[in-house]
Structures are given as structure tokens and as C-alpha cells.
DRENKEFI-821599 format. One line per 10 residues: number of its first residue (from 1); their letters; for each residue z, y, x of C-alpha. Coordinates in steps of 0.05 Angstrom, whole numbers. Each point is the difference from the previous one (the first is absolute). Example, Ala and Ser with C-alpha at 12.3 -4.5 7.8 and 13.67 -1.06 7.14 Angstrom:
1> AS> 156,-90,246 ~ -13,69,27 $
END
This chain:
1> MPDEDPSDED> 89,61,517 ~ -42,30,-57 ~ -41,-45,-45 ~ -73,0,21 ~ -63,-8,-41 ~ -34,-68,6 ~ -45,-10,60 ~ -74,-13,-7 ~ 15,-73,17 ~ 50,-4,-57 $
11> LDRFAGETGW> -49,31,-48 ~ -53,-51,20 ~ 48,-58,-5 ~ 25,20,-70 ~ -65,27,-27 ~ -5,-15,-74 ~ 73,-24,-4 ~ 30,61,-32 ~ 31,11,-68 ~ 35,55,-37 $
21> CPDCGAEIWD> 74,17,-7 ~ 19,-15,-72 ~ 50,58,1 ~ -37,59,33 ~ -73,-24,2 ~ -7,7,76 ~ -46,-48,37 ~ 41,-51,39 ~ -9,-67,36 ~ 0,-62,-43 $
31> EAWQCPHCHA> 57,-29,42 ~ 44,62,-4 ~ 72,-10,-22 ~ 13,75,-7 ~ -46,58,-17 ~ -3,48,60 ~ -12,58,-48 ~ 54,-6,-54 ~ 43,-53,35 ~ 2,-45,-62 $
41> VVEGRVARDR> 7,-74,13 ~ -67,-29,-19 ~ 3,-71,29 ~ -39,-44,-48 ~ -19,59,-45 ~ -59,30,37 ~ -52,19,-52 ~ -73,-21,10 ~ -25,56,-46 ~ 23,71,12 $
51> PDPVGRSVAR> 56,16,-50 ~ 5,65,-38 ~ 65,31,25 ~ -12,63,-41 ~ -2,-40,-65 ~ 62,-38,20 ~ 36,65,16 ~ -16,28,-68 ~ 22,-64,-35 ~ 65,-1,40 $
61> RSVIALVIII> 15,73,-17 ~ -15,-14,-73 ~ 50,-56,-2 ~ 53,43,34 ~ -12,57,-49 ~ 5,-48,-59 ~ 67,-27,25 ~ 27,70,10 ~ -21,20,-70 ~ 33,-62,-30 $
71> VIVLVLIQLG> 65,15,38 ~ 0,72,-24 ~ -12,-22,-72 ~ 57,-51,4 ~ 47,53,28 ~ -18,49,-55 ~ 12,-54,-53 ~ 69,-14,29 ~ 18,74,1 ~ -27,13,-70 $
END
């Protein structure tokens, strides 16, 4: 059975009780344990303010690039 969108009754019942996924920034229910968009476990981590997933993505990529550069430099030092 495919997942359905919330009914009008659900929307009325949960009106104003949404938050944001801290990983992908999608709007989710406050009581969600998993984000239906990115499937990250968000239980207890639902953000009240919309996070900036683009800024996080750039920061994460910068850290990965820095680690790769450090590993390359260490390998070159060992070979030299």
C-alpha cells in the first residue's frame, strides 16, 4: 500500500505542530521519528527553525576536501 499524503483531518489536527528535518530541511511533524524525505532518524532532533541544508552541505564538503588534502600531503611526505 503506497504512502498517502495526510488527510484534511490530519492537517487540522496537527496544524502548527510541524518542524524541520535537521538533515535535509524538509518540513516534518514534530513527533516524527524519521524524515519521510531523506529517511534520517530525527526523533528528538526536529528543528523549530528551518535549518540551512545548503550551508551544511558546503561545510561538510569542505571538511572532506581538507581531510583528503591532508592525506595526500602525508602520503607525499612518506614517499619523498
